[in-house]
PLY file of the C-alpha trace (Angstrom):
ply
format ascii 1.0
element vertex 482
property float x
property float y
property float z
element edge 481
property int vertex1
property int vertex2
end_header
-0.13 -0.04 -0.14
3.00 2.25 0.77
4.40 1.84 -2.71
1.03 2.37 -4.43
0.18 5.57 -2.26
3.68 7.08 -3.01
4.27 5.53 -6.50
7.42 3.83 -5.11
9.53 1.10 -6.87
9.72 -2.56 -5.60
12.17 -5.50 -6.23
10.95 -8.94 -5.80
11.29 -12.75 -7.13
8.40 -13.77 -9.40
7.63 -17.21 -10.20
5.53 -17.45 -13.43
2.54 -19.91 -14.42
5.41 -22.20 -15.77
7.49 -22.10 -12.76
10.23 -19.97 -14.03
11.82 -17.43 -11.37
13.14 -14.17 -12.27
14.26 -10.97 -10.35
11.99 -7.88 -10.93
11.99 -4.33 -10.28
8.60 -2.42 -10.78
7.07 0.83 -10.04
4.05 -0.12 -8.31
0.92 1.54 -9.91
-2.02 -0.21 -8.51
-3.44 -3.03 -6.35
-6.64 -5.05 -7.14
-8.69 -7.92 -6.46
-10.46 -10.21 -9.07
-11.30 -13.89 -9.19
-10.30 -14.55 -5.42
-6.80 -13.19 -6.16
-4.93 -10.07 -5.63
-2.82 -8.56 -8.38
-0.21 -5.74 -8.79
0.01 -3.56 -11.59
3.04 -1.28 -12.51
5.82 -0.23 -14.86
8.56 -3.22 -15.33
11.80 -1.59 -15.45
13.72 -4.41 -17.33
11.23 -4.70 -20.13
10.25 -1.22 -19.95
6.56 -1.73 -20.32
3.50 -2.25 -18.07
2.81 -5.59 -16.27
0.43 -7.28 -13.99
1.48 -9.86 -11.35
-0.08 -12.18 -9.12
0.62 -10.99 -5.38
0.94 -14.85 -4.30
3.68 -15.49 -6.84
5.89 -12.53 -5.41
8.51 -13.32 -2.82
11.27 -11.08 -1.09
9.59 -7.78 -1.61
11.56 -4.76 -0.83
11.23 -1.03 -1.42
13.82 0.59 -3.29
14.86 4.23 -3.72
15.17 4.74 -7.76
13.66 6.98 -10.27
10.33 5.70 -10.91
7.66 5.94 -13.82
4.48 7.60 -12.67
1.30 6.10 -13.95
-0.86 8.26 -16.56
-3.44 10.57 -15.16
-6.06 8.13 -16.93
-4.71 5.08 -15.21
-7.41 3.13 -13.57
-6.83 -0.37 -11.78
-10.28 -1.59 -12.40
-9.69 -1.36 -16.20
-6.44 -3.29 -15.80
-8.40 -6.09 -13.93
-10.78 -5.99 -16.76
-7.95 -7.12 -19.21
-7.75 -10.38 -17.34
-9.55 -12.92 -19.29
-11.83 -15.45 -17.84
-9.67 -18.05 -19.56
-7.01 -17.61 -16.75
-9.57 -19.05 -14.32
-10.24 -22.65 -15.93
-12.53 -25.15 -14.30
-11.51 -28.39 -12.91
-13.93 -31.30 -13.75
-14.95 -33.80 -11.09
-17.03 -36.89 -11.16
-20.39 -36.64 -9.09
-19.83 -37.41 -5.31
-22.41 -37.47 -2.64
-21.26 -34.26 -0.76
-20.61 -32.08 -4.16
-24.25 -30.88 -4.37
-22.93 -27.26 -4.13
-21.72 -27.38 -7.77
-23.78 -27.65 -10.99
-23.91 -31.14 -12.66
-22.99 -31.57 -16.26
-24.17 -35.24 -16.69
-22.22 -36.87 -13.89
-19.51 -34.29 -14.16
-19.26 -31.09 -12.18
-16.96 -28.03 -12.44
-14.83 -26.38 -9.97
-13.25 -22.98 -10.46
-9.86 -22.93 -10.18
-9.40 -19.33 -8.78
-6.92 -20.39 -6.19
-5.30 -23.89 -6.91
-4.81 -24.86 -3.23
-8.17 -23.79 -2.06
-9.83 -25.81 -4.99
-7.87 -28.84 -4.10
-8.75 -28.42 -0.42
-12.48 -27.98 -1.45
-12.21 -31.35 -3.41
-10.63 -33.07 -0.45
-13.38 -32.03 1.95
-16.11 -32.94 -0.58
-14.40 -36.53 -1.43
-14.54 -35.54 -4.83
-12.90 -37.68 -7.88
-11.29 -35.80 -10.69
-12.74 -37.04 -14.08
-10.30 -38.64 -16.52
-11.28 -36.29 -19.07
-13.13 -32.88 -19.62
-16.55 -32.94 -20.71
-17.11 -31.90 -24.44
-19.80 -29.47 -23.27
-18.90 -27.11 -20.84
-21.12 -24.21 -19.65
-20.33 -20.51 -20.39
-17.26 -20.86 -22.44
-15.28 -22.45 -19.74
-12.45 -24.80 -20.94
-9.91 -27.11 -19.64
-7.14 -29.29 -21.50
-6.59 -32.83 -20.67
-3.17 -31.94 -19.51
-4.73 -29.54 -16.91
-7.13 -32.11 -15.96
-4.48 -34.64 -15.23
-2.52 -32.10 -13.32
-5.51 -31.50 -11.00
-6.01 -35.19 -10.53
-2.23 -36.03 -9.70
-2.21 -32.95 -7.34
-5.47 -34.10 -5.60
-4.11 -37.51 -5.11
-0.77 -36.27 -3.66
-2.41 -33.89 -1.29
-4.91 -36.38 -0.01
-2.03 -39.00 0.49
0.06 -36.54 2.29
-2.85 -35.43 4.60
-3.59 -39.13 5.39
0.02 -40.04 6.05
0.39 -37.10 8.12
-2.53 -37.97 10.65
-2.05 -41.61 10.69
-0.57 -43.33 13.97
0.61 -41.32 16.83
0.95 -37.37 16.71
4.55 -36.39 15.75
4.97 -34.85 19.38
3.46 -35.09 22.79
1.25 -32.17 23.78
2.97 -32.49 27.24
6.71 -31.81 25.72
5.58 -28.47 24.07
7.13 -25.32 25.81
4.56 -22.63 25.13
4.95 -19.01 24.70
1.80 -16.84 25.40
0.78 -14.88 22.57
-0.41 -11.93 25.02
3.21 -11.65 26.26
4.70 -10.75 22.99
4.05 -7.07 22.73
4.99 -4.72 19.92
7.38 -2.03 21.00
5.50 1.19 21.38
6.43 3.84 18.53
6.58 7.65 19.37
3.37 7.81 17.07
1.70 5.10 19.11
2.68 7.15 22.36
1.32 10.52 21.18
-1.98 8.98 20.05
-2.50 7.20 23.27
-1.83 10.64 25.09
-4.30 12.50 22.87
-7.07 9.87 23.50
-6.46 9.97 27.18
-6.81 13.92 27.04
-9.82 13.57 25.11
-11.30 11.12 27.54
-10.70 13.04 30.78
-12.02 16.59 28.77
-15.25 14.95 28.00
-15.57 13.06 31.44
-14.02 15.41 33.93
-14.16 15.34 36.89
-12.77 11.83 36.63
-10.52 9.63 38.76
-7.19 8.51 37.74
-8.06 4.94 38.56
-11.08 5.03 36.48
-9.31 6.55 33.50
-6.57 3.71 34.02
-9.13 1.01 33.98
-10.67 2.47 30.67
-7.04 2.40 29.00
-5.93 -0.88 30.68
-3.11 0.75 32.27
-1.98 2.04 35.78
-3.04 5.35 37.50
0.50 6.33 37.77
0.87 5.97 33.88
-2.14 8.12 33.33
-0.80 10.99 35.71
2.52 10.81 33.78
1.15 10.98 30.44
-1.05 13.97 31.58
1.63 15.86 33.01
3.92 15.29 30.17
1.25 16.83 27.88
0.92 19.76 30.17
4.56 20.30 30.20
4.93 20.10 26.47
2.23 22.83 25.98
2.31 26.45 27.16
0.16 27.32 29.99
-1.89 29.60 28.16
-3.19 26.97 25.82
-3.75 23.89 28.13
-4.82 24.05 31.75
-4.82 20.93 33.74
-6.27 20.75 37.28
-5.23 17.61 38.94
-5.93 16.86 42.53
-5.77 13.96 44.83
-5.86 11.37 42.25
-8.71 12.99 40.30
-8.66 15.25 37.14
-10.95 18.05 38.12
-10.75 19.81 34.50
-8.89 20.05 31.47
-9.30 22.68 29.07
-7.82 24.07 25.90
-7.09 20.51 24.46
-9.59 20.78 21.52
-7.25 21.70 19.01
-4.80 19.00 20.08
-7.34 16.11 19.65
-9.02 17.28 16.63
-8.70 14.86 13.52
-5.40 14.78 11.55
-5.71 14.90 7.66
-5.70 11.53 6.02
-2.29 10.25 4.79
-2.06 8.62 1.19
-2.16 4.98 2.76
-4.98 5.74 4.86
-7.02 7.27 1.84
-6.27 4.02 -0.18
-7.40 1.80 2.52
-10.65 3.76 3.06
-11.24 3.68 -0.68
-10.82 -0.04 -0.65
-13.39 -0.25 2.19
-15.87 1.88 0.69
-15.59 -0.13 -2.68
-16.48 -3.09 -0.88
-19.48 -1.66 1.02
-20.96 -0.68 -2.37
-21.05 -4.37 -3.23
-22.79 -5.49 -0.08
-25.23 -2.59 0.91
-28.50 -3.01 -1.27
-28.76 0.91 -1.74
-25.26 2.50 -2.37
-26.79 5.98 -1.97
-25.57 6.60 1.61
-22.25 5.14 0.60
-21.88 7.51 -2.24
-22.75 10.54 0.12
-20.00 9.42 2.56
-17.66 9.13 -0.13
-18.62 12.77 -1.48
-17.71 14.29 2.07
-14.59 12.41 2.24
-13.58 14.01 -1.17
-14.54 17.29 0.00
-12.09 17.02 2.86
-9.24 15.37 0.92
-9.60 16.07 -2.83
-6.27 14.21 -3.67
-8.47 10.91 -2.59
-10.19 11.16 -5.94
-7.29 10.24 -8.17
-5.82 7.82 -5.47
-9.00 5.60 -5.61
-8.21 4.76 -9.25
-5.12 2.86 -7.87
-6.96 0.25 -5.96
-9.96 -1.86 -6.88
-12.04 -4.78 -5.76
-13.48 -6.06 -8.95
-16.16 -8.67 -8.20
-16.71 -8.98 -4.44
-19.79 -11.62 -4.00
-22.81 -9.87 -2.75
-24.01 -10.85 0.63
-27.51 -11.26 -0.93
-26.17 -14.35 -2.94
-26.20 -16.42 0.49
-29.73 -16.96 0.37
-29.44 -18.45 -3.16
-26.29 -20.51 -2.10
-28.31 -22.08 0.58
-31.16 -23.11 -1.84
-28.49 -24.52 -3.97
-26.86 -26.65 -1.13
-30.31 -27.93 0.01
-31.78 -28.17 -3.49
-34.68 -26.29 -2.59
-37.27 -25.01 -4.85
-37.86 -21.05 -5.09
-40.67 -18.91 -6.42
-39.45 -15.87 -8.35
-40.41 -13.21 -10.79
-38.09 -12.79 -13.71
-38.25 -9.71 -15.53
-36.73 -9.10 -19.20
-37.10 -6.58 -22.05
-39.97 -8.70 -23.22
-41.94 -8.59 -19.92
-42.05 -10.47 -16.50
-43.24 -13.88 -15.44
-43.49 -15.95 -12.28
-41.93 -19.33 -12.14
-40.79 -21.99 -9.82
-37.01 -22.85 -9.93
-34.38 -25.22 -8.53
-31.09 -23.38 -8.37
-28.16 -25.12 -9.30
-25.14 -22.73 -9.76
-24.11 -19.05 -9.33
-21.98 -17.81 -12.35
-19.99 -14.94 -12.57
-19.67 -13.51 -16.01
-18.39 -9.99 -17.21
-18.69 -8.75 -13.71
-22.44 -9.76 -13.58
-23.82 -12.60 -11.64
-26.21 -15.34 -13.03
-28.33 -18.15 -11.52
-28.23 -21.43 -13.32
-31.47 -23.16 -12.49
-34.01 -25.85 -13.57
-37.14 -23.99 -14.70
-40.20 -25.85 -13.79
-42.22 -23.57 -16.19
-40.05 -24.25 -19.33
-39.09 -27.77 -18.17
-35.42 -27.17 -18.77
-32.18 -25.69 -17.54
-32.01 -21.80 -17.79
-29.52 -19.06 -16.83
-31.14 -16.11 -15.17
-29.42 -12.59 -14.55
-29.43 -12.05 -10.80
-30.33 -8.30 -11.19
-33.64 -9.10 -12.94
-34.93 -11.85 -10.31
-37.26 -10.92 -7.46
-37.65 -13.49 -4.58
-41.42 -14.09 -4.04
-41.30 -16.62 -1.15
-38.76 -14.77 1.26
-39.79 -16.84 4.32
-38.95 -20.14 2.41
-35.36 -18.72 1.55
-35.01 -17.55 5.40
-36.09 -21.10 6.35
-33.40 -22.52 3.94
-30.57 -20.43 5.13
-31.45 -21.58 8.90
-31.66 -25.24 7.63
-28.35 -24.79 5.85
-26.61 -23.30 8.86
-27.80 -26.53 10.94
-25.86 -28.74 8.37
-22.66 -27.14 7.76
-20.57 -28.24 10.99
-20.50 -24.27 11.89
-21.75 -25.03 15.24
-20.06 -23.10 18.23
-18.62 -26.03 19.97
-15.54 -24.68 21.71
-12.24 -26.94 21.74
-8.67 -26.35 22.22
-6.71 -27.58 19.04
-3.03 -28.03 18.76
-1.33 -27.91 15.26
1.98 -28.19 13.79
2.96 -26.21 10.70
6.10 -27.67 8.65
5.72 -25.26 5.66
8.01 -22.38 4.87
5.33 -19.76 3.85
5.96 -16.64 6.33
2.47 -15.06 5.65
0.77 -18.62 6.42
2.97 -18.70 9.70
2.06 -15.20 10.59
-1.65 -15.82 9.99
-1.42 -18.84 12.45
0.31 -16.69 15.07
-2.49 -14.22 14.86
-5.29 -16.65 15.64
-3.32 -18.68 18.01
-3.79 -18.52 21.76
-0.19 -19.59 22.35
2.35 -21.11 20.41
5.88 -22.89 20.69
9.37 -21.03 20.99
10.13 -22.07 17.31
6.74 -20.76 16.17
5.91 -24.16 14.40
3.36 -25.50 16.85
0.07 -23.47 17.81
-2.80 -23.87 20.17
-5.96 -22.62 18.48
-9.32 -21.98 19.95
-11.73 -23.96 17.70
-15.48 -22.62 17.76
-16.06 -23.21 13.73
-15.24 -26.81 12.39
-15.79 -25.56 8.86
-13.40 -22.82 9.12
-10.71 -25.23 10.67
-11.16 -28.02 8.33
-10.62 -25.51 5.46
-7.62 -24.33 7.17
-5.75 -27.69 7.47
-6.94 -29.10 4.05
-6.22 -26.05 1.90
-2.52 -26.24 3.24
-2.67 -30.26 2.76
0.69 -31.61 3.81
1.85 -28.85 5.92
-0.47 -28.62 8.81
-0.56 -31.63 11.06
-3.27 -31.92 14.15
-1.67 -33.00 16.95
-4.63 -32.96 19.56
-7.35 -33.54 20.31
-7.48 -37.06 18.68
-11.21 -36.88 17.41
-10.36 -33.82 15.17
-7.02 -35.55 14.15
-8.95 -38.46 13.02
-11.79 -36.29 11.16
-9.07 -34.67 9.38
-7.30 -38.08 8.48
-10.56 -39.24 7.09
-10.88 -36.52 4.74
-7.55 -37.61 2.86
-8.41 -41.34 3.07
-11.79 -40.84 1.55
-10.56 -38.74 -1.41
0 1
1 2
2 3
3 4
4 5
5 6
6 7
7 8
8 9
9 10
10 11
11 12
12 13
13 14
14 15
15 16
16 17
17 18
18 19
19 20
20 21
21 22
22 23
23 24
24 25
25 26
26 27
27 28
28 29
29 30
30 31
31 32
32 33
33 34
34 35
35 36
36 37
37 38
38 39
39 40
40 41
41 42
42 43
43 44
44 45
45 46
46 47
47 48
48 49
49 50
50 51
51 52
52 53
53 54
54 55
55 56
56 57
57 58
58 59
59 60
60 61
61 62
62 63
63 64
64 65
65 66
66 67
67 68
68 69
69 70
70 71
71 72
72 73
73 74
74 75
75 76
76 77
77 78
78 79
79 80
80 81
81 82
82 83
83 84
84 85
85 86
86 87
87 88
88 89
89 90
90 91
91 92
92 93
93 94
94 95
95 96
96 97
97 98
98 99
99 100
100 101
101 102
102 103
103 104
104 105
105 106
106 107
107 108
108 109
109 110
110 111
111 112
112 113
113 114
114 115
115 116
116 117
117 118
118 119
119 120
120 121
121 122
122 123
123 124
124 125
125 126
126 127
127 128
128 129
129 130
130 131
131 132
132 133
133 134
134 135
135 136
136 137
137 138
138 139
139 140
140 141
141 142
142 143
143 144
144 145
145 146
146 147
147 148
148 149
149 150
150 151
151 152
152 153
153 154
154 155
155 156
156 157
157 158
158 159
159 160
160 161
161 162
162 163
163 164
164 165
165 166
166 167
167 168
168 169
169 170
170 171
171 172
172 173
173 174
174 175
175 176
176 177
177 178
178 179
179 180
180 181
181 182
182 183
183 184
184 185
185 186
186 187
187 188
188 189
189 190
190 191
191 192
192 193
193 194
194 195
195 196
196 197
197 198
198 199
199 200
200 201
201 202
202 203
203 204
204 205
205 206
206 207
207 208
208 209
209 210
210 211
211 212
212 213
213 214
214 215
215 216
216 217
217 218
218 219
219 220
220 221
221 222
222 223
223 224
224 225
225 226
226 227
227 228
228 229
229 230
230 231
231 232
232 233
233 234
234 235
235 236
236 237
237 238
238 239
239 240
240 241
241 242
242 243
243 244
244 245
245 246
246 247
247 248
248 249
249 250
250 251
251 252
252 253
253 254
254 255
255 256
256 257
257 258
258 259
259 260
260 261
261 262
262 263
263 264
264 265
265 266
266 267
267 268
268 269
269 270
270 271
271 272
272 273
273 274
274 275
275 276
276 277
277 278
278 279
279 280
280 281
281 282
282 283
283 284
284 285
285 286
286 287
287 288
288 289
289 290
290 291
291 292
292 293
293 294
294 295
295 296
296 297
297 298
298 299
299 300
300 301
301 302
302 303
303 304
304 305
305 306
306 307
307 308
308 309
309 310
310 311
311 312
312 313
313 314
314 315
315 316
316 317
317 318
318 319
319 320
320 321
321 322
322 323
323 324
324 325
325 326
326 327
327 328
328 329
329 330
330 331
331 332
332 333
333 334
334 335
335 336
336 337
337 338
338 339
339 340
340 341
341 342
342 343
343 344
344 345
345 346
346 347
347 348
348 349
349 350
350 351
351 352
352 353
353 354
354 355
355 356
356 357
357 358
358 359
359 360
360 361
361 362
362 363
363 364
364 365
365 366
366 367
367 368
368 369
369 370
370 371
371 372
372 373
373 374
374 375
375 376
376 377
377 378
378 379
379 380
380 381
381 382
382 383
383 384
384 385
385 386
386 387
387 388
388 389
389 390
390 391
391 392
392 393
393 394
394 395
395 396
396 397
397 398
398 399
399 400
400 401
401 402
402 403
403 404
404 405
405 406
406 407
407 408
408 409
409 410
410 411
411 412
412 413
413 414
414 415
415 416
416 417
417 418
418 419
419 420
420 421
421 422
422 423
423 424
424 425
425 426
426 427
427 428
428 429
429 430
430 431
431 432
432 433
433 434
434 435
435 436
436 437
437 438
438 439
439 440
440 441
441 442
442 443
443 444
444 445
445 446
446 447
447 448
448 449
449 450
450 451
451 452
452 453
453 454
454 455
455 456
456 457
457 458
458 459
459 460
460 461
461 462
462 463
463 464
464 465
465 466
466 467
467 468
468 469
469 470
470 471
471 472
472 473
473 474
474 475
475 476
476 477
477 478
478 479
479 480
480 481
């Protein structure tokens, strides 16, 4: 984000689709998300031309201080993402399996989008899928896959499932009793000068609004000690002349604090903050039914920070899935019928459908369903669908949630990570309650079985469940059944 906001250059190692690794120096112009992937767009200094890179293929990233090539005024990351063809996200074809009802059926073959290779393989493992020997001749909506790709998916799934099973067969590789834990809460980030200043200003704002207030009450609010609160307030008072700030502190209580208004007023947005904010608003537009309020908020931000208008073109989320699609996903999973009104340029009609699959095509969503009126499979544009039996859909969502294994049964799970991905290790550290000194063994609070199973199977062969044994056995069963 720093490189995008300030048009800085980066060096990194890049592994292309064929597995070749090269060193790149790129002035970063934009960052965007599409097809479940993050992309980086910029000026490649070696080829002296614009290039787009998949973020997960970039390693050893470093900012460098060199002469950069600024993007043209007309640059738009969204337009850059539009250049990525659907052909870059082919389907893998699997044979019909008992637990694969969430995908559309073409004869006895189903299609799984390969937006993210490891997640797709993890999904197949969890659904006990069997990869078809060949791709079907008739594939929906222009997706295609070569026989070589199909065989590669089949081999990858077989190897991943085998590694997952072997890793969880027999006794765990280490006894939980022998692990020397480091509590996550004990590892604190060193407070920077900016952190300290921010905390002091927050304390000043709190006591100004709540005075008279005791130091003890203030310390409880900020999770520190009364002595630290007194020290910070006196430091602030000493740093500002007496005419600007008046502090009345007596017998462990702040009686009054005046003149601090100009100190605690909001600072202007930085370029990085503006970019993060624009990404958040871009996401909000896709999940809020009426974007009018969001547009009003965006307009007010523009008024206070005019430079944001140009910066927003540098980041884009191209096709986030709307929250409203969850209702249709539940109907697909449960094979429920729905009553809808479908409107086209030729008029509207009411019909009963059985949803089968949601399709993304040119940034628009379509529903593939069996139409009982036409007695055939049809493709409906989501924007033209009006659901007539809302109560049935709500009921379907409730039924689906009771069958997904997402119950809030709390367990402590110990896992061992054997991979080399630094970002994966940081993610595990962030969700762990504690971890081993070498940061390879983690204790995680497990509330959601589906989330945890995805975590392990998506990283098939690099995460071992050590305890409890029933969770270890469940993960082992995934691999052995695939």
